[in-house]
N, C-alpha and C positions, 0 to 999 in steps of 0.2 A: 542543528548538530545534536547528537545524542551521545553523551558520554556514557560508555557502558560499564555496569557495576564490576566491582572487584570480583575476580574469579571466573567471569563469564568467557566463553570461547565462541567464536563465530567460524562456521564453515566457509572456506574461500574456494570455490570451485573455478577451475580455469579450463575452458574448452580448448581442446586441441585435435588436430586432424592432420591428415596428409596435405602438406602445403601451407600450414600455418607459419606466419612470420615469427621468427625466433624472438626477437626483442620485445614484439608486441606482448609476448606472454612472459618472457623471462624478466623484463622489467617490472612490471607489477607484481609478479611472483616474488621478486627480490625485495621490493617494498614490504609486502606483507610478512615475508619470512623475518625480515630485520626488525619489524614492528612487533613481532611476536613476543610477548612477555615484558615488553617496555610498559611501565604504568600498569594498568589494571586488567588489560585485555590480552587474552590469547588468540591466535588465529591458526586454525587447522587448514593448512594449504594443501591442496591436491589438484591433480588433472583428471579430466573426465575426456572421453572420446565416444564416438559412435558405437565402437566395440572395443574389447581388450586388447585388439591387435596392436602391435607397435605402429607408430606413425612417424613420418619423416618430415623434418623441418629444414628449410634452406638447402635440401639435397644432400646433406651430410650428416644430421643429427637424428639418431633414433630415439624417439621417446616410448617408454613403456606406460601407458595410461594407468594411473591408479584406480580408476573406475570406468565403467562405461555407463551410458545413459540408463541402462537397466537396473544398475545396483548402486548408483551414486547418491550418497547421503543428501538430504534436503539442504541446498545452499543459502547461506545467510547473506553471501556476496557472490555474484556470478560475474566472472570477467570473460569477455568475448573478443579475442584478439582478431586481427586480420590476416591478410596473405592472400593466397589463392582461395577464394571463398566459395566458389562455384560447388565443390564437393558438399558444402553445408547447405547452401541456399537451394540446391536441388534435391536435398534429403528432407522430404516432408516430416518424417518421423523425428528428426533431430529438430527442425524448426518448431514442431508442436511441443517438443520436450522443452525447448528454450521458452516457448510461451508460457507454459504451465510453471515452469520454475521461476519466472519472473512475476507472474500474477499471483502465485500461491506460496512461494517459499521466500525468495530473495527480498531482503529489505533494501539492497542496494545493487545495482547493475552498472557495470563499467565496459563500454566497448572501446576498442582501441583500432585507430586506422580504419581499414575497410571492413572491420567487425560490425561497423554501423549498419553494413547492408544486411547482415544476418538478422540483426533485431529489426530492421525495416521490413523483412520479409514476414515477421510475426504480426505486423501491423501496430506494434507499440511505439513507433516512432511518429504516427500519424498526429498531426497538429502539435509536436514538440519542437523545442530548439536543439539543433545538433551541429555537430562538426564531423570532419573525417580527414583522411590523408589529403594534402593539397591538390593532388593530382585527380582526385575523385569528388571534389566538391560539385561540380556540375552534374555529375552521374547520380550522386545522391540526391541533388534537386529534383531530377528527373524522376528517380526512384520514388521519392515520397513528396509529391507536389504540395501537400498540406503542412509539410515541416518547414521551419525557418532554419536554413543551413547556413552557418557561419563560416566564412574564410578568415584566416589569420588569427585563429583561437587556438590555444593549446588544449583546451577542454571546454565544454559546455556543460553546467550543472542545472538539471532539470528536477533536481530534488532525489527521487529514487532511481533515476537513470542519469548516469554521466557519459557523455561521448567525448573521447579525446582524438586529437589529430593523429598524424602518422608516427609510427614506430616509437621513437624516444619519448613522444608526449603522453604515452600510457603510464610513464613514470609520474609525470605531473598529476595525472587523473587520480591515479592510485594514492599518492601524497595528499592530494586534497581529500580524497575518502577518509584516510587515516586521521587527518586533521579534523574532519567533521565528527568522526567517531571518539576521538580520544584528546583533541585539541592541539593547539598550536606546538607546544613544547615537544611532545612525542614525535609529530611529524617532523619538526625541524630536526630532531635528534637523529631520525632514520636518514633524512637527507644529507646531514653531516656524516653519519657512518657511511654513506654510499659516495660521499664526496660528489654529490650531484648539486649544481647550482639552481636551487629551488626559487622561483620568483614568487614571494608573498607580499607583493605590493599592495593588494587589496585586501590583505589578510584581516585588518582590523575590522571594518565594518562587516565582512563575511562571518568573522569569529563570533561576534556579538549577535549577529542575526541567527546563525545556526545553533548558537548556545542559548536562544531564546532569552537573552539579557536585553529585554526590550528597550530600556532607558539608554543604556550603553550603546545599543545598537543605533537609536535615534541620534545620539550626539555624533557617532561615527560617520553615520550616513549624511548627516547634515554637513559636516565637514568636507566629506568627499564629494557632495553634490555642488559645493560651492565652485569647485574646480571643473566638475564634468557635469554640468545642470541638465544635459540632454541624454544621459545614460539612462536608457529605458529600464534595463535590468535593476539598476539601483533605486530608480524612482518606484519600481514595483515593490522592492523590498522595503522602501521608506513607507509607502501606502500600508503594506501589510503590517509593518512595525506600529505604525500609529493605530491601526485597528486593534491590535493586540493590547495597546495602552488605553483602550476605551475611548478612542476619538474617531468614530467612523465617518463623520463629516469631512474631517481633514483628511483621513485616509481616502475617501472617494475623491477628493480634490488631486491628491497626489497620483492616484491611479489613473485619473483623467490625463494628467501630464504624461504619464508613462504610455498611455494610448497614443498621445500625439508623437511621442518618440518612437512609435512603431511596435509596442508590446501588444500582442493579441492572443498569445499562446493560451493553452488549457489552464495553467496555473494562474495567469493574470486573470482570465475570466472567472475563475473560482474565488480568488481574492475580491474581485469586484462584486460579485453575487453576494459575498459575505458582508461586505460594506453596506451593500443595498438592503439586504435583510436586517442588518443591525440598526438601520435607520427607519425600519418599519415599510420599506418600498418592496413589499413582497413580490408583487406581480413583476416588476422590473427585475429583481432578484432571480426569479425562476426563469425568466427569458434568458438572463445573462448565464445561468447555470447550463440552460440547453446549450449555448454557444460554446461553453467549456467542453461539453462531450463532443460537440461537432468539431472542435479544435484538437480532440485527441484524448480527453480525460478518460481514464479507464477505471471501471469498478465504482463502488458506492461506499466502501467502508471508511474511507477518509472524509467524504462528504457527510455521512451520518455522524461521525465524530467530531465535526467541527462545531464548536459552541456558538459561533455566531450564525450558522444556518439554522439552529434549532427553531427559530420562528417559522420556517418553512415546513417543518415536519407534520403538523396536522393537515396540510393542504393536499386535497385529491390530486392536483396537478403534480405536486412534489413526489407524492407516493408513486403515481404511475410512472414518472421519469425514472425513479430509483428501480422500478420493477423491469423497465426496457433494458436498463442498463447492468442489471445484476449479472454477475458472471464469476464471482469469487466464491469459493467453498468455505472461506473463513472471513467473517466481518465483525466489526464492532458497531453495536446499535447505538450507542450514545457517547458523548464526550468523557473523558477520564474524570472530569469535575462533577458528573452527575451524581446527585446525593443518593447514598445507599450502599449496601455491601457489594462489592464487585463479584460477579458471577461470570463462569466460563462453563458452557455446555458443549460437550462433545457428543456428536450424533451420527447415525448412519440410516440409510434407507436401502432396504433389501426387498426381494420378492419372497415368495412363499417358500421357495427352494433354497433361499439363503444367498443368492447371487446378488451382488451390488447393482443397484439402479443409478447409472451415470446420468449427470445432467438434470436431475429432478429439480424442480423449483420448489424451495422451501420458504414459506412466508412465516415469520414469526413477530408477535406483538405482545405487549404486556403493559399493566399498569406501573406507574412511576413509584417511587418510595412511599409516597402519600396515600396510594390505593386508588387513584384515578387515571384514565387514559389520556385525558387532554390536560392542557394547562388550566382550563377554567374549572376543572374538577367536576365535570357534569354527573349525571346520574348513573353511575358505573353499574349499579345493580340491574338497570334496565337495558344493559349493552348500548344503549344509544350513543353512549359516550365513547365507545371503542370503534365507531365507523372511521374516524379519522385519528389514529392514534399517535401520539407523540413519539413513542419508543417502539421502533418497529425495523424490520430489515428483510430483504430477500437474498436467498442464497442459492447456489447451484451445487449439487453434489459433485465431488471430484470422481475420477476414474475408479476409486476404491468405494464409491458410495457414500463416503463420508463428508461430515460438514462440522463447522464449529462457530458459535457465536459467543461474543463477549458483551456483557450488559450489567445491569445491576439485579439483585434478587427483588423481585415484584414485591410491592406491598399489598396487603390484602385490601377488599374493599373496605371502606369505612364502616363502622357499627357491626355490621353482620354480612354473612354471605359465605361462599365457598372458600376453600384454602386458596393462598396466593397461588397463581399460576402463570404460565406462558401459553399462549395461544399458538398452535402450530398447524399450518396447512400445506400439504404436499400435493403437487401435481406433477403427473409424469404420463408421457405418451404410452398408451396401451394399458394404463391401470386406472382403476377408480381413484377419485380424489379423496385423500385422507383428511379428515378435520378431527383434531384431537387437542388436548392440554397436557401440559407437563406441570406437575405437581411435586412437592418437596418433603421428603421425610422430615420429621422434626416440627411441621407446622402445627401449632397449637389447634387449629380448625380442622386437621386431618384426624378426626375422631373415628372410632370404629365404624360408625353408620355412614359418615362421609367418605371413608375409604371404600366401603362397600359399595356405596353409589358411584364413586369415581372409576372403580374396577369394572362395574357394570356398564359404564359409558366407553369403556376401552381406553381411558385416559392412562398416561405414563405417570408413574410415582418414582422419582429418583432418590437415592441417597445423597445427601451433601456432604462433601469432604472439603473442610478448609485447608488450605495449605499454611506455610509459616509466615506469609505476607498478608494473611486474612482474606485472601480471594477464595470464594467457593466454588467448588467444581461438581458438576452434575452430569449426567449421561441420558440421552435421548435416543433409543434405538427405535426404529420404526419399520413396519411391514406393510408392504402395498397389496391390494387384491388385483389380479388381472381383470381389465374390462371384458365384458361379456363378447 
């Protein structure tokens, strides 16, 4: 659970179309509208449709969408209701819009009822746990054979994707999401305002778990598991909690119990890979991480940002896996706990005419705070140390040709050498490969002579602008030459 800071506001986009189920979207809409301004968080709730034309729900209610998919602000929360979904599942433009928004913008996605079939069409339910309207359980199992589809559940929480059962269950899913974002008291007050009987029977262990209060979560999960020892989801959370408490051997034992209880989804495999990596069993961890992707894990940012998986970073097999799975235009290269000054780089890739290059592969890597590429601090000046860097990432430019990566300001090579820099390699079909470096204004080693050398090499030198939280911001705009 992420408790959002005072004054923050989140865009809540509700997808609507001709045939959308009324309570599927009105229920969550009421929850977020009622939660708006309670505590620290503001929700900007709006509807979005394929076009700006009015749509009809339940054959009597006309809705004027606030936005179309062409002018919709980036959603922080995307709500996908159900109803007669064929107009959406048959519309490839909308399906691709949903997929892009989930991958690139939305920190949370909630489907309600048969809205799960819309998300299924994007491929983002592959390998996940899910639920839907009770009359569509078998159909969803057929539509997504790699997913674990639960009957009899009000909602299923996959972390950044929550699927709710039919109609009124969307209220439960939305309240659960408000709980995760702002805590129990705010969610309870919303349910009380709506006079809705909210079932919070499992709230204690969920509250501490998503709040990352690991010791309290351990106690709550242990109490819960005394009564439900075969609850695979709780066992998985317990294993992850022990891992966060620095007890990887015990964590792995509990994750093995979760596997015996039937857990095998992408999140489970990722937690198991992290426990194995923390125990120094890198080969097994890498195989398990492959299983996580086979089970539906999407993207690489969360993997690169997981501190327990850092031992895998210098391994060529890990880097190859990250390259194969790279699809995000925005990633984090390292855990938030990585020593150094936080750095955010915004960039773009364009051709010589200024047109955006979409889907270009951008590979970035750099030294850590101490100036070496690897844990061992090899001979950085010889570049041999950079062959298997610890801090790296792969991105794909978005439809606007843009990309962003979050990391730390690289440290300069020890003793002597060039200014601190980020290596950048860009590959795109129809263009020559670009190999360059990103350097930073204000670097003491960026003398007039080294600046002249860097400019002659075609390197990028960016101004560095710190924000009020001490995060540095830089720019890396690149131009590709067409292949002969």
